[in-house]
Chimera marker file (.cmm) of the C-alpha trace (Angstrom):
<marker_set name="trace">
<marker id="1" x="0.000" y="0.000" z="0.000" r="1" g="1" b="0" radius="0.5"/>
<marker id="2" x="1.278" y="3.483" z="-0.799" r="1" g="1" b="0" radius="0.5"/>
<marker id="3" x="1.853" y="5.497" z="2.366" r="1" g="1" b="0" radius="0.5"/>
<marker id="4" x="1.759" y="9.290" z="2.412" r="1" g="1" b="0" radius="0.5"/>
<marker id="5" x="1.852" y="12.087" z="4.947" r="1" g="1" b="0" radius="0.5"/>
<marker id="6" x="-1.455" y="13.875" z="4.500" r="1" g="1" b="0" radius="0.5"/>
<marker id="7" x="-3.614" y="16.637" z="5.918" r="1" g="1" b="0" radius="0.5"/>
<marker id="8" x="-6.855" y="15.122" z="7.246" r="1" g="1" b="0" radius="0.5"/>
<marker id="9" x="-9.873" y="17.125" z="8.422" r="1" g="1" b="0" radius="0.5"/>
<marker id="10" x="-13.202" y="15.964" z="9.809" r="1" g="1" b="0" radius="0.5"/>
<marker id="11" x="-16.019" y="17.775" z="7.985" r="1" g="1" b="0" radius="0.5"/>
<marker id="12" x="-19.151" y="16.170" z="9.441" r="1" g="1" b="0" radius="0.5"/>
<marker id="13" x="-20.740" y="18.290" z="12.161" r="1" g="1" b="0" radius="0.5"/>
<marker id="14" x="-18.591" y="21.375" z="11.590" r="1" g="1" b="0" radius="0.5"/>
<marker id="15" x="-19.190" y="24.479" z="9.509" r="1" g="1" b="0" radius="0.5"/>
<marker id="16" x="-16.645" y="26.533" z="7.577" r="1" g="1" b="0" radius="0.5"/>
<marker id="17" x="-13.697" y="24.188" z="8.002" r="1" g="1" b="0" radius="0.5"/>
<marker id="18" x="-13.832" y="24.299" z="11.798" r="1" g="1" b="0" radius="0.5"/>
<marker id="19" x="-13.513" y="20.531" z="12.278" r="1" g="1" b="0" radius="0.5"/>
<marker id="20" x="-10.471" y="18.994" z="13.955" r="1" g="1" b="0" radius="0.5"/>
<marker id="21" x="-7.515" y="18.343" z="11.677" r="1" g="1" b="0" radius="0.5"/>
<marker id="22" x="-4.386" y="16.238" z="11.693" r="1" g="1" b="0" radius="0.5"/>
<marker id="23" x="-1.155" y="15.710" z="9.794" r="1" g="1" b="0" radius="0.5"/>
<marker id="24" x="-0.330" y="12.007" z="9.715" r="1" g="1" b="0" radius="0.5"/>
<marker id="25" x="0.533" y="8.896" z="7.763" r="1" g="1" b="0" radius="0.5"/>
<marker id="26" x="-2.280" y="7.629" z="5.546" r="1" g="1" b="0" radius="0.5"/>
<marker id="27" x="-2.154" y="4.238" z="3.824" r="1" g="1" b="0" radius="0.5"/>
<marker id="28" x="-3.861" y="4.021" z="0.433" r="1" g="1" b="0" radius="0.5"/>
<marker id="29" x="-4.793" y="1.091" z="-1.747" r="1" g="1" b="0" radius="0.5"/>
<marker id="30" x="-3.231" y="0.990" z="-5.218" r="1" g="1" b="0" radius="0.5"/>
<marker id="31" x="-6.067" y="2.934" z="-6.841" r="1" g="1" b="0" radius="0.5"/>
<marker id="32" x="-6.046" y="5.599" z="-4.071" r="1" g="1" b="0" radius="0.5"/>
<marker id="33" x="-9.808" y="5.090" z="-3.641" r="1" g="1" b="0" radius="0.5"/>
<marker id="34" x="-9.485" y="3.671" z="-0.122" r="1" g="1" b="0" radius="0.5"/>
<marker id="35" x="-7.431" y="5.205" z="2.671" r="1" g="1" b="0" radius="0.5"/>
<marker id="36" x="-6.689" y="4.031" z="6.204" r="1" g="1" b="0" radius="0.5"/>
<marker id="37" x="-6.036" y="6.492" z="8.996" r="1" g="1" b="0" radius="0.5"/>
<marker id="38" x="-6.086" y="5.847" z="12.769" r="1" g="1" b="0" radius="0.5"/>
<marker id="39" x="-8.003" y="2.600" z="12.278" r="1" g="1" b="0" radius="0.5"/>
<marker id="40" x="-10.634" y="4.170" z="10.032" r="1" g="1" b="0" radius="0.5"/>
<marker id="41" x="-11.359" y="2.947" z="6.532" r="1" g="1" b="0" radius="0.5"/>
<marker id="42" x="-12.051" y="5.960" z="4.348" r="1" g="1" b="0" radius="0.5"/>
<marker id="43" x="-13.400" y="5.719" z="0.803" r="1" g="1" b="0" radius="0.5"/>
<marker id="44" x="-13.263" y="8.300" z="-1.936" r="1" g="1" b="0" radius="0.5"/>
<marker id="45" x="-16.661" y="9.405" z="-3.167" r="1" g="1" b="0" radius="0.5"/>
<marker id="46" x="-17.533" y="11.935" z="-5.857" r="1" g="1" b="0" radius="0.5"/>
<marker id="47" x="-20.229" y="14.523" z="-5.346" r="1" g="1" b="0" radius="0.5"/>
<marker id="48" x="-19.759" y="15.189" z="-1.639" r="1" g="1" b="0" radius="0.5"/>
<marker id="49" x="-19.933" y="18.836" z="-0.603" r="1" g="1" b="0" radius="0.5"/>
<marker id="50" x="-16.591" y="20.031" z="0.816" r="1" g="1" b="0" radius="0.5"/>
<marker id="51" x="-15.276" y="16.488" z="1.404" r="1" g="1" b="0" radius="0.5"/>
<marker id="52" x="-13.553" y="13.854" z="-0.690" r="1" g="1" b="0" radius="0.5"/>
<marker id="53" x="-13.607" y="10.745" z="1.572" r="1" g="1" b="0" radius="0.5"/>
<marker id="54" x="-16.101" y="9.199" z="3.982" r="1" g="1" b="0" radius="0.5"/>
<marker id="55" x="-15.695" y="6.715" z="6.827" r="1" g="1" b="0" radius="0.5"/>
<marker id="56" x="-17.328" y="3.440" z="5.718" r="1" g="1" b="0" radius="0.5"/>
<marker id="57" x="-18.424" y="2.622" z="9.277" r="1" g="1" b="0" radius="0.5"/>
<marker id="58" x="-19.655" y="5.979" z="10.610" r="1" g="1" b="0" radius="0.5"/>
<marker id="59" x="-20.332" y="7.773" z="7.283" r="1" g="1" b="0" radius="0.5"/>
<marker id="60" x="-18.483" y="10.835" z="8.626" r="1" g="1" b="0" radius="0.5"/>
<marker id="61" x="-16.995" y="12.946" z="5.858" r="1" g="1" b="0" radius="0.5"/>
<marker id="62" x="-13.339" y="13.990" z="5.640" r="1" g="1" b="0" radius="0.5"/>
<marker id="63" x="-11.074" y="16.125" z="3.497" r="1" g="1" b="0" radius="0.5"/>
<marker id="64" x="-7.689" y="14.559" z="2.683" r="1" g="1" b="0" radius="0.5"/>
<marker id="65" x="-4.975" y="16.429" z="0.823" r="1" g="1" b="0" radius="0.5"/>
<marker id="66" x="-1.253" y="16.836" z="0.726" r="1" g="1" b="0" radius="0.5"/>
<marker id="67" x="-0.001" y="19.245" z="3.396" r="1" g="1" b="0" radius="0.5"/>
<marker id="68" x="1.089" y="22.769" z="2.448" r="1" g="1" b="0" radius="0.5"/>
<marker id="69" x="4.468" y="24.183" z="3.424" r="1" g="1" b="0" radius="0.5"/>
<marker id="70" x="2.913" y="27.490" z="4.473" r="1" g="1" b="0" radius="0.5"/>
<marker id="71" x="0.544" y="25.606" z="6.827" r="1" g="1" b="0" radius="0.5"/>
<marker id="72" x="-2.582" y="27.060" z="5.201" r="1" g="1" b="0" radius="0.5"/>
<marker id="73" x="-4.232" y="23.639" z="4.965" r="1" g="1" b="0" radius="0.5"/>
<marker id="74" x="-7.543" y="24.863" z="6.382" r="1" g="1" b="0" radius="0.5"/>
<marker id="75" x="-9.370" y="27.772" z="4.820" r="1" g="1" b="0" radius="0.5"/>
<marker id="76" x="-10.991" y="29.202" z="7.956" r="1" g="1" b="0" radius="0.5"/>
<marker id="77" x="-9.583" y="27.267" z="10.906" r="1" g="1" b="0" radius="0.5"/>
<marker id="78" x="-9.023" y="25.698" z="13.322" r="1" g="1" b="0" radius="0.5"/>
<marker id="79" x="-5.744" y="27.497" z="13.804" r="1" g="1" b="0" radius="0.5"/>
<marker id="80" x="-3.950" y="24.413" z="15.124" r="1" g="1" b="0" radius="0.5"/>
<marker id="81" x="-3.561" y="21.168" z="13.249" r="1" g="1" b="0" radius="0.5"/>
<marker id="82" x="-2.424" y="18.227" z="15.366" r="1" g="1" b="0" radius="0.5"/>
<marker id="83" x="0.675" y="16.486" z="14.016" r="1" g="1" b="0" radius="0.5"/>
<marker id="84" x="0.838" y="12.750" z="14.749" r="1" g="1" b="0" radius="0.5"/>
<marker id="85" x="4.010" y="11.883" z="16.635" r="1" g="1" b="0" radius="0.5"/>
<marker id="86" x="5.063" y="9.193" z="14.145" r="1" g="1" b="0" radius="0.5"/>
<marker id="87" x="4.871" y="11.725" z="11.277" r="1" g="1" b="0" radius="0.5"/>
<marker id="88" x="6.495" y="14.676" z="13.045" r="1" g="1" b="0" radius="0.5"/>
<marker id="89" x="10.098" y="14.266" z="11.821" r="1" g="1" b="0" radius="0.5"/>
<marker id="90" x="9.148" y="13.763" z="8.156" r="1" g="1" b="0" radius="0.5"/>
<marker id="91" x="6.580" y="16.599" z="8.299" r="1" g="1" b="0" radius="0.5"/>
<marker id="92" x="9.043" y="19.039" z="9.863" r="1" g="1" b="0" radius="0.5"/>
<marker id="93" x="11.632" y="18.107" z="7.210" r="1" g="1" b="0" radius="0.5"/>
<marker id="94" x="8.974" y="18.853" z="4.566" r="1" g="1" b="0" radius="0.5"/>
<marker id="95" x="8.297" y="22.252" z="6.152" r="1" g="1" b="0" radius="0.5"/>
<marker id="96" x="12.040" y="22.939" z="5.893" r="1" g="1" b="0" radius="0.5"/>
<marker id="97" x="12.128" y="22.157" z="2.161" r="1" g="1" b="0" radius="0.5"/>
<marker id="98" x="12.488" y="18.363" z="1.870" r="1" g="1" b="0" radius="0.5"/>
<marker id="99" x="10.109" y="16.469" z="-0.432" r="1" g="1" b="0" radius="0.5"/>
<marker id="100" x="7.324" y="14.475" z="1.200" r="1" g="1" b="0" radius="0.5"/>
<marker id="101" x="8.165" y="10.775" z="1.524" r="1" g="1" b="0" radius="0.5"/>
<marker id="102" x="6.710" y="8.959" z="-1.472" r="1" g="1" b="0" radius="0.5"/>
<marker id="103" x="6.292" y="12.226" z="-3.386" r="1" g="1" b="0" radius="0.5"/>
<marker id="104" x="9.929" y="12.965" z="-4.225" r="1" g="1" b="0" radius="0.5"/>
<marker id="105" x="9.113" y="13.167" z="-7.940" r="1" g="1" b="0" radius="0.5"/>
<marker id="106" x="5.843" y="15.057" z="-7.715" r="1" g="1" b="0" radius="0.5"/>
<link id1="1" id2="2" r="1" g="1" b="0" radius="0.2"/>
<link id1="2" id2="3" r="1" g="1" b="0" radius="0.2"/>
<link id1="3" id2="4" r="1" g="1" b="0" radius="0.2"/>
<link id1="4" id2="5" r="1" g="1" b="0" radius="0.2"/>
<link id1="5" id2="6" r="1" g="1" b="0" radius="0.2"/>
<link id1="6" id2="7" r="1" g="1" b="0" radius="0.2"/>
<link id1="7" id2="8" r="1" g="1" b="0" radius="0.2"/>
<link id1="8" id2="9" r="1" g="1" b="0" radius="0.2"/>
<link id1="9" id2="10" r="1" g="1" b="0" radius="0.2"/>
<link id1="10" id2="11" r="1" g="1" b="0" radius="0.2"/>
<link id1="11" id2="12" r="1" g="1" b="0" radius="0.2"/>
<link id1="12" id2="13" r="1" g="1" b="0" radius="0.2"/>
<link id1="13" id2="14" r="1" g="1" b="0" radius="0.2"/>
<link id1="14" id2="15" r="1" g="1" b="0" radius="0.2"/>
<link id1="15" id2="16" r="1" g="1" b="0" radius="0.2"/>
<link id1="16" id2="17" r="1" g="1" b="0" radius="0.2"/>
<link id1="17" id2="18" r="1" g="1" b="0" radius="0.2"/>
<link id1="18" id2="19" r="1" g="1" b="0" radius="0.2"/>
<link id1="19" id2="20" r="1" g="1" b="0" radius="0.2"/>
<link id1="20" id2="21" r="1" g="1" b="0" radius="0.2"/>
<link id1="21" id2="22" r="1" g="1" b="0" radius="0.2"/>
<link id1="22" id2="23" r="1" g="1" b="0" radius="0.2"/>
<link id1="23" id2="24" r="1" g="1" b="0" radius="0.2"/>
<link id1="24" id2="25" r="1" g="1" b="0" radius="0.2"/>
<link id1="25" id2="26" r="1" g="1" b="0" radius="0.2"/>
<link id1="26" id2="27" r="1" g="1" b="0" radius="0.2"/>
<link id1="27" id2="28" r="1" g="1" b="0" radius="0.2"/>
<link id1="28" id2="29" r="1" g="1" b="0" radius="0.2"/>
<link id1="29" id2="30" r="1" g="1" b="0" radius="0.2"/>
<link id1="30" id2="31" r="1" g="1" b="0" radius="0.2"/>
<link id1="31" id2="32" r="1" g="1" b="0" radius="0.2"/>
<link id1="32" id2="33" r="1" g="1" b="0" radius="0.2"/>
<link id1="33" id2="34" r="1" g="1" b="0" radius="0.2"/>
<link id1="34" id2="35" r="1" g="1" b="0" radius="0.2"/>
<link id1="35" id2="36" r="1" g="1" b="0" radius="0.2"/>
<link id1="36" id2="37" r="1" g="1" b="0" radius="0.2"/>
<link id1="37" id2="38" r="1" g="1" b="0" radius="0.2"/>
<link id1="38" id2="39" r="1" g="1" b="0" radius="0.2"/>
<link id1="39" id2="40" r="1" g="1" b="0" radius="0.2"/>
<link id1="40" id2="41" r="1" g="1" b="0" radius="0.2"/>
<link id1="41" id2="42" r="1" g="1" b="0" radius="0.2"/>
<link id1="42" id2="43" r="1" g="1" b="0" radius="0.2"/>
<link id1="43" id2="44" r="1" g="1" b="0" radius="0.2"/>
<link id1="44" id2="45" r="1" g="1" b="0" radius="0.2"/>
<link id1="45" id2="46" r="1" g="1" b="0" radius="0.2"/>
<link id1="46" id2="47" r="1" g="1" b="0" radius="0.2"/>
<link id1="47" id2="48" r="1" g="1" b="0" radius="0.2"/>
<link id1="48" id2="49" r="1" g="1" b="0" radius="0.2"/>
<link id1="49" id2="50" r="1" g="1" b="0" radius="0.2"/>
<link id1="50" id2="51" r="1" g="1" b="0" radius="0.2"/>
<link id1="51" id2="52" r="1" g="1" b="0" radius="0.2"/>
<link id1="52" id2="53" r="1" g="1" b="0" radius="0.2"/>
<link id1="53" id2="54" r="1" g="1" b="0" radius="0.2"/>
<link id1="54" id2="55" r="1" g="1" b="0" radius="0.2"/>
<link id1="55" id2="56" r="1" g="1" b="0" radius="0.2"/>
<link id1="56" id2="57" r="1" g="1" b="0" radius="0.2"/>
<link id1="57" id2="58" r="1" g="1" b="0" radius="0.2"/>
<link id1="58" id2="59" r="1" g="1" b="0" radius="0.2"/>
<link id1="59" id2="60" r="1" g="1" b="0" radius="0.2"/>
<link id1="60" id2="61" r="1" g="1" b="0" radius="0.2"/>
<link id1="61" id2="62" r="1" g="1" b="0" radius="0.2"/>
<link id1="62" id2="63" r="1" g="1" b="0" radius="0.2"/>
<link id1="63" id2="64" r="1" g="1" b="0" radius="0.2"/>
<link id1="64" id2="65" r="1" g="1" b="0" radius="0.2"/>
<link id1="65" id2="66" r="1" g="1" b="0" radius="0.2"/>
<link id1="66" id2="67" r="1" g="1" b="0" radius="0.2"/>
<link id1="67" id2="68" r="1" g="1" b="0" radius="0.2"/>
<link id1="68" id2="69" r="1" g="1" b="0" radius="0.2"/>
<link id1="69" id2="70" r="1" g="1" b="0" radius="0.2"/>
<link id1="70" id2="71" r="1" g="1" b="0" radius="0.2"/>
<link id1="71" id2="72" r="1" g="1" b="0" radius="0.2"/>
<link id1="72" id2="73" r="1" g="1" b="0" radius="0.2"/>
<link id1="73" id2="74" r="1" g="1" b="0" radius="0.2"/>
<link id1="74" id2="75" r="1" g="1" b="0" radius="0.2"/>
<link id1="75" id2="76" r="1" g="1" b="0" radius="0.2"/>
<link id1="76" id2="77" r="1" g="1" b="0" radius="0.2"/>
<link id1="77" id2="78" r="1" g="1" b="0" radius="0.2"/>
<link id1="78" id2="79" r="1" g="1" b="0" radius="0.2"/>
<link id1="79" id2="80" r="1" g="1" b="0" radius="0.2"/>
<link id1="80" id2="81" r="1" g="1" b="0" radius="0.2"/>
<link id1="81" id2="82" r="1" g="1" b="0" radius="0.2"/>
<link id1="82" id2="83" r="1" g="1" b="0" radius="0.2"/>
<link id1="83" id2="84" r="1" g="1" b="0" radius="0.2"/>
<link id1="84" id2="85" r="1" g="1" b="0" radius="0.2"/>
<link id1="85" id2="86" r="1" g="1" b="0" radius="0.2"/>
<link id1="86" id2="87" r="1" g="1" b="0" radius="0.2"/>
<link id1="87" id2="88" r="1" g="1" b="0" radius="0.2"/>
<link id1="88" id2="89" r="1" g="1" b="0" radius="0.2"/>
<link id1="89" id2="90" r="1" g="1" b="0" radius="0.2"/>
<link id1="90" id2="91" r="1" g="1" b="0" radius="0.2"/>
<link id1="91" id2="92" r="1" g="1" b="0" radius="0.2"/>
<link id1="92" id2="93" r="1" g="1" b="0" radius="0.2"/>
<link id1="93" id2="94" r="1" g="1" b="0" radius="0.2"/>
<link id1="94" id2="95" r="1" g="1" b="0" radius="0.2"/>
<link id1="95" id2="96" r="1" g="1" b="0" radius="0.2"/>
<link id1="96" id2="97" r="1" g="1" b="0" radius="0.2"/>
<link id1="97" id2="98" r="1" g="1" b="0" radius="0.2"/>
<link id1="98" id2="99" r="1" g="1" b="0" radius="0.2"/>
<link id1="99" id2="100" r="1" g="1" b="0" radius="0.2"/>
<link id1="100" id2="101" r="1" g="1" b="0" radius="0.2"/>
<link id1="101" id2="102" r="1" g="1" b="0" radius="0.2"/>
<link id1="102" id2="103" r="1" g="1" b="0" radius="0.2"/>
<link id1="103" id2="104" r="1" g="1" b="0" radius="0.2"/>
<link id1="104" id2="105" r="1" g="1" b="0" radius="0.2"/>
<link id1="105" id2="106" r="1" g="1" b="0" radius="0.2"/>
</marker_set>
């Protein structure tokens, strides 16, 4: 499974990008249509408003994207994004100019 450091934000139950958000390792299947994060199985689904994945068990909606170096991952908040401890070193290297692991060529 491809593994990437991603920005993850819970959309269900929050308005204007105010849901909790994380930077962490996400495992994808080969087609990138299924993702696993913190024990959740997330599936890509077209046509969702302001989300691109949903939890198959709880149906909660999430936004997953590559993190931004300028830390403007959320449009309106929350101001703090939690960084998972196991992703911290690679994420901080990315913020300092290194390519994201698995994305060295784009």
